[in-house]
C-alpha positions, -999 to 999 in steps of 0.1 A, spaced: -481 -514 2 -488 -524 38 -468 -519 69 -459 -549 91 -486 -537 115 -512 -541 87 -518 -504 80 -521 -495 43 -493 -469 38 -504 -436 21 -490 -402 12 -489 -390 48 -467 -420 58 -444 -413 29 -442 -376 37 -434 -383 74 -410 -412 65 -427 -436 89 -459 -455 95 -483 -432 114 -498 -462 131 -468 -480 146 -441 -454 139 -420 -480 120 -396 -461 97 -400 -465 59 -366 -475 45 -354 -459 13 -361 -490 -9 -396 -492 5 -401 -455 1 -391 -457 -36 -416 -486 -41 -444 -467 -23 -437 -436 -43 -441 -456 -75 -473 -472 -62 -488 -439 -53 -477 -423 -86 -455 -397 -70 -425 -385 -89 -391 -386 -72 -382 -353 -55 -358 -331 -74 -338 -302 -62 -352 -268 -71 -338 -252 -103 -318 -220 -96 -313 -195 -124 -280 -178 -125 -283 -140 -120 -277 -118 -150 -255 -88 -143 -268 -61 -165 -245 -33 -154 -208 -33 -162 -187 -27 -130 -174 8 -129 -136 9 -136 -113 25 -111 -99 57 -127 -64 56 -140 -38 78 -124 -2 89 -133 23 104 -109 41 134 -124 78 125 -128 89 159 -116 67 167 -85 53 132 -79 17 146 -76 -10 120 -85 -28 131 -116 -64 119 -121 -95 129 -139 -92 163 -157 -56 167 -144 -47 134 -161 -64 145 -193 -43 177 -192 -11 156 -186 -18 134 -217 -22 164 -239 2 189 -223 17 193 -189 13 187 -151 -15 208 -135 7 213 -104 43 220 -114 39 227 -152 63 198 -161 57 191 -198 48 156 -208 75 143 -232 50 117 -247 20 138 -254 -9 122 -272 -38 99 -265 -39 79 -233 -23 44 -236 -46 15 -241 -52 -10 -213 -31 -36 -231 -1 -12 -231 -1 -6 -193 5 -42 -184 36 -49 -163 58 -63 -190 94 -54 -192 99 -30 -221 129 -28 -243 155 -1 -237 183 13 -258 207 7 -228 213 43 -218 190 42 -188 169 71 -199 141 49 -211 130 16 -198 135 17 -161 131 -16 -142 95 -29 -144 82 -45 -113 50 -66 -117 25 -65 -88 35 -100 -76 71 -92 -71 85 -90 -35 80 -57 -17 109 -38 -2 100 -20 30 121 1 55 115 -9 91 110 23 112 103 9 147 124 -10 172 161 -21 171 159 -28 134 149 8 126 163 20 93 170 -14 79 153 -29 48 132 -61 46 117 -79 17 82 -95 20 63 -115 -6 35 -98 -24 0 -111 -15 -15 -117 19 7 -107 48 2 -115 84 19 -124 117 39 -153 103 55 -134 74 64 -104 95 78 -126 122 101 -142 97 113 -108 86 115 -91 120 140 -115 137 150 -94 167 132 -107 200 121 -71 207 93 -76 180 78 -108 196 52 -90 218 45 -63 192 36 -90 166 8 -102 188 -13 -73 175 -9 -84 139 -37 -106 126 -29 -140 109 -41 -124 76 -37 -87 83 -33 -70 49 -27 -76 12 1 -58 -7 11 -59 -44 27 -32 -66 28 -10 -35 -10 -10 -33 -23 -21 2 -57 -35 12 -67 -42 48 -82 -77 53 -105 -68 82 -77 -69 107 -86 -64 144 -61 -36 151 -61 -19 117 -38 -9 88 -28 28 85 -12 47 56 0 83 64 -19 81 97 -53 72 81 -69 38 88 -77 22 54 -109 2 51 -130 -15 24 -120 -37 -4 -104 -11 -27 -66 -10 -25 -48 21 -12 -16 34 -27 15 34 -5 36 64 -18 73 65 -12 83 83 20 49 77 36 45 55 67 27 21 67 16 13 103 3 -22 112 -19 -25 143 -8 9 156 24 -9 166 47 -17 137 57 9 112 73 7 78 81 29 48 82 18 12 115 19 -6 103 30 -40 71 41 -56 56 29 -89 46 53 -115 33 51 -151 60 61 -176 64 61 -214 91 37 -227 98 37 -265 62 41 -274 50 17 -246 41 23 -210 46 3 -178 49 6 -141 84 19 -136 106 27 -106 129 56 -103 164 44 -102 178 77 -88 163 87 -56 171 102 -22 175 85 12 171 106 44 178 93 79 170 110 112 200 100 133 184 105 167 156 80 160 171 59 132 140 65 111 148 64 74 127 72 43 133 74 6 118 98 -20 121 106 -57 134 140 -67 112 168 -54 106 186 -21 115 173 13 102 192 42 120 186 75 96 205 97 74 186 121 41 195 104 31 199 68 31 234 54 -3 251 52 -25 237 24 -8 202 23 -30 184 48 -38 148 42 -67 143 66 -47 120 89 -55 113 126 -28 139 133 -35 157 100 -6 181 99 23 158 109 50 151 83 53 113 79 90 113 90 82 132 122 52 109 130 75 79 126 103 94 146 80 103 175 65 68 177 100 52 175 115 75 201 86 70 224 88 32 221 126 30 228 137 35 264 170 52 255 155 79 233 138 112 241 110 123 218 112 158 232 143 163 210 119 167 180 102 197 196 133 219 189 124 217 152 97 241 142 64 229 126 73 247 94 111 246 90 137 235 65 128 225 30 152 208 6 143 210 -31 160 182 -51 159 182 -89 176 154 -109 192 162 -143 215 135 -155 242 130 -144 238 150 -112 215 167 -87 207 203 -79 198 211 -43 181 243 -31 177 251 6 147 270 18 145 282 55 116 305 65 125 339 79 133 338 116 139 300 117 172 284 127 194 276 98 210 241 94 246 236 106 268 218 82 274 220 44 245 212 21 259 212 -14 242 231 -43 253 204 -67 258 167 -61 262 134 -80 245 101 -75 264 82 -48 272 114 -28 261 118 8 261 146 33 248 154 68 237 185 87 222 194 121 189 212 126 182 223 161 200 194 177 186 169 152 210 154 127 199 143 92 219 121 69 212 124 32 223 99 5 218 103 -32 212 67 -46 
C-alpha cells in the first residue's frame, strides 16, 4: 500500500500511525488493510491470569460476654465458659457443652416459650442503632440512626437543635460504619473514638454499653444496649438484655445504660481496670460529663472534682422478678446522701447526692 505522497508504507509507518515521509495519518480502515498486507496480526489485549489465593483468611476469634459480669470472654477464657464457668466472676454457664456452630450464631429470631427467660429480642446487624446523645442541649435524649455508613447528613437529621450545626462541620461525609454495635472508622479526618481510644483500621471495634462513642472529638454518644451471645432453647443468637439500668448525672445531663453488674461513680477507674485510653483512668461517665460541662456556658466542670477518683460503687444483680443493690464506699470517702434501696423492682427509680453531684437511677 502506498501513501498519497507515493511512499510505500511499511511497518514503521503502521507502528507510528502515520506516513513517515509526509506525516499523513493512516486511518483505521487503511491500517487494517496495511496490517493484512504486511501479515501482521491484529493487536490483542494481554491475557491476565486471576491470582490464586492459597491461604484461607484468618477468622476473627469468637467472643461471648458473661451474662453476670459482662466481661468479654475470648480464647482460653471462652473455652472455659463453654465447658464450665466465667474465668472472672465464676458464673456457671447454664448451657455447657461444645461451642455452637457458625450456622447457629446467625441473627435469626429464636422461638421462646413466652416467659421471657429464654429468647430475648434478637437484633440483626442491619437494624437501626439506638444511641444516647451526651453533648449539647439534647444531652441525655435518645436518637435512632440507620445501621451502615454514617456521616454528617445522617447525624444532622438526628441532631435537630441549631447548637449542633457548627459541631457537625467536623464530621466527615462518610465518617464511620456501625452495625450490631460494632463500629469501624472510614478514614475520617477528625477521628472516631471509643472509650477515649481512637479506632483505626478495617476491623470493627465493639461499642459496649455504658461506654462513650466520640465523633471528631466533638460529638459524643453512648449505646443504649449491648449485644451478647446467649443460648435460646438449644440455639444461640445475638441477644439484648431486656432488664437494665439507666444512670443520669443531673448536673451535666449525661446518661448511660448498663446491664446488671458494677457501676463505679468515682471519676477514675479503680486500680487494675485501665483501658489504655488517652486519659487512661477516666470512667466513661466522668469523661463525658467533663466534656459536656466544659462545652456548655451554664455548667461548671469543677463540680466533678468533689467526687474522688475512687469513690462510690453500686453492685446490681438481677434475679427475676427484682434487683439486689449493694453499696460500697471506700473507707474515708464521703457517703451518698439519699436512700439507695437494697431491693428494687423493674420500673423503680431513686436518686442520691454524692459530694454535691446528683445521680438518678432507673431500673428498666
